[in-house]
DRENDRENRO-860394 format. One record per residue (C-alpha): x, y, z. Coordinates in steps of 0.02 Angstrom, whole numbers, padded with zeros to 5 digits, always signed. Each point is the difference from the previous one (the first is absolute). Layout:
DRENDRENRO-860394
XYZ ...
//
This chain:
DRENDRENRO-860394
-07254-01073-03634 +00093-00166-00059 -00072-00036-00183 +00090+00197-00034 +00147-00097-00082 -00093-00135-00089 -00113+00147-00088 +00152+00085-00061 +00101-00173-00050 -00159-00044-00112 -00015+00174-00063 +00174-00006-00045 -00016-00181-00078 -00140+00056-00093 +00074+00148-00078 +00173-00070-00045 -00004-00140-00137 +00088-00153+00044 -00008-00005+00179 -00174-00090+00024 +00072-00181+00038 +00112-00052+00146 +00024+00013+00187 +00010+00181+00072 +00082+00009+00166 -00036+00135+00120 +00103+00009+00186 -00101+00111+00138 +00096+00039+00165 -00052+00012+00190 +00121+00028+00101 +00115-00168+00004 -00138-00101-00099 -00028-00008-00206 -00165-00046-00081 +00020-00043-00164 -00136-00010-00120 +00010-00087-00177 -00132+00022-00144 +00021-00142-00125 -00082+00038-00175 -00030-00105-00154 +00015+00083-00173 -00165+00070-00005 +00030+00103+00174 -00108-00129+00101 +00038-00074+00156 +00124-00178+00007 -00084-00097+00141 +00061-00130+00089 +00187+00023-00021 +00148-00072+00079 +00122+00141+00043 +00158-00022+00057 +00044+00180+00096 +00198+00041+00108 +00061+00162+00048 +00183-00004-00009 +00130+00124+00025 +00148+00065-00066 +00101-00120-00114 -00123-00132+00063 -00062-00114-00138 -00186-00028+00001 -00013-00170+00042 +00105+00040+00170 -00111+00123+00051 -00136+00017+00143 -00136-00099-00062 -00169+00067-00020 -00167-00096+00000 -00145+00101-00088 -00161-00059+00007 -00153+00072-00130 -00115+00127+00078 -00101+00056-00150 +00006-00087-00175 +00174+00055-00072 +00074+00063+00129 +00112-00071+00151 +00034+00064+00175 +00183-00041+00101 +00067+00070+00152 +00198-00002+00040 +00087+00076+00158 +00153+00083-00031 +00157-00047+00127 +00125+00149-00066 -00021+00126-00125 +00071+00029-00181 -00040-00043-00169 -00121-00128-00033 -00082-00077-00174 -00150-00087+00012 +00004-00116-00144 -00157-00124-00022 -00043-00146-00150 -00115-00096-00062 +00050-00157-00148 -00052+00144-00114 +00060+00162+00074 +00107+00106+00091 +00005+00153+00079 +00111+00106+00129 -00030+00143+00114 +00161+00104+00109 -00023+00059+00167 +00097+00116+00094 +00012+00001+00198 +00106+00119+00049 -00020-00004+00195 -00083-00125+00112 -00181+00070+00070 +00053-00001+00146 +00105+00186-00045 -00177+00036-00055 -00018+00172+00051 -00192-00008+00004 +00012-00132+00100 +00082+00102+00143 -00064-00018+00164 -00061+00185+00061 +00022-00012+00181 +00174-00066-00029 +00042+00146-00095 -00070+00116+00132 +00104-00101+00112 +00173+00005-00084 -00034+00207-00018 -00028+00046+00165 +00151-00133+00056 +00098+00106-00151 -00063+00159+00071 -00125+00036-00159 -00157-00002-00013 -00142-00052-00099 -00084+00100-00126 -00187+00026-00043 +00032+00079-00166 +00111+00077-00141 -00042+00167+00085 +00099-00031+00145 +00154-00032-00067 +00005+00201-00040 -00101+00061+00167 +00116+00165+00061 +00046+00164-00077 +00177-00041-00029 +00070-00001-00172 +00043-00146-00110 +00064-00047-00172 -00117-00104-00102 +00054-00081-00168 -00074+00072-00161 -00001-00079-00171 +00080+00109-00101 +00003-00093-00196 -00074+00169-00057 +00153+00101+00042 +00094-00118-00069 -00093-00025-00161 +00021+00179-00017 +00164+00012+00011 +00021-00115-00118 -00093+00071-00121 +00110+00160+00033 +00169-00091-00035 -00077-00087-00153 -00033+00166-00065 +00175+00080+00052 +00071-00144-00093 -00105+00007-00159 +00114+00183-00045 +00158-00068+00046 -00017-00152-00091 -00045+00075-00176 +00103+00142+00031 +00152-00074+00003 -00053-00104-00177 -00060+00191-00067 +00185+00062+00036 +00085-00157-00058 -00112+00033-00159 +00042+00172-00032 +00195-00013+00026 -00029-00131-00155 -00086+00086-00109 +00131+00161+00029 +00146-00120-00036 -00094-00076-00166 -00036+00202-00031 +00151+00053+00036 +00137-00138-00064 -00127-00015-00178 
//
């Protein structure tokens, strides 16, 4: 649901003291398009309506004033919405401000939507597999079809924990036995010399 982030942000603002008033930006990425939501609240946690919010999305090392300007419109009381299309991947910072408050929210875009795997064309993948001498598999069970033996990776953290515990137990007598041997030699020297 689109209201899900709003629900949790309102719950957190209600539970945590001192976070009620101000601007609360939230970014949602859909491919190369980013939807921006800003909730504006007054000191009583009520919506602030009719605000003129200046917003910009700036790349790394760019001042907020030099970033991509973003027009926000009020879609419900105290909730402002806008969209921007990204032209490149990178680290961005959304800066929103009114005459009384300001807030920022980070956005990391590690790759363009063009390379997103879920947007792949299935017919193109079938053609690529056929061209290179392969085939498309319908399920994971087809990967391991056939009776030939194969290597399978297993998590062995339990064995490593047991080995570490055994080494720890072996280290205890060595560590404390050397102290006892030194203590016995010291006490013999005191008894014999005195």
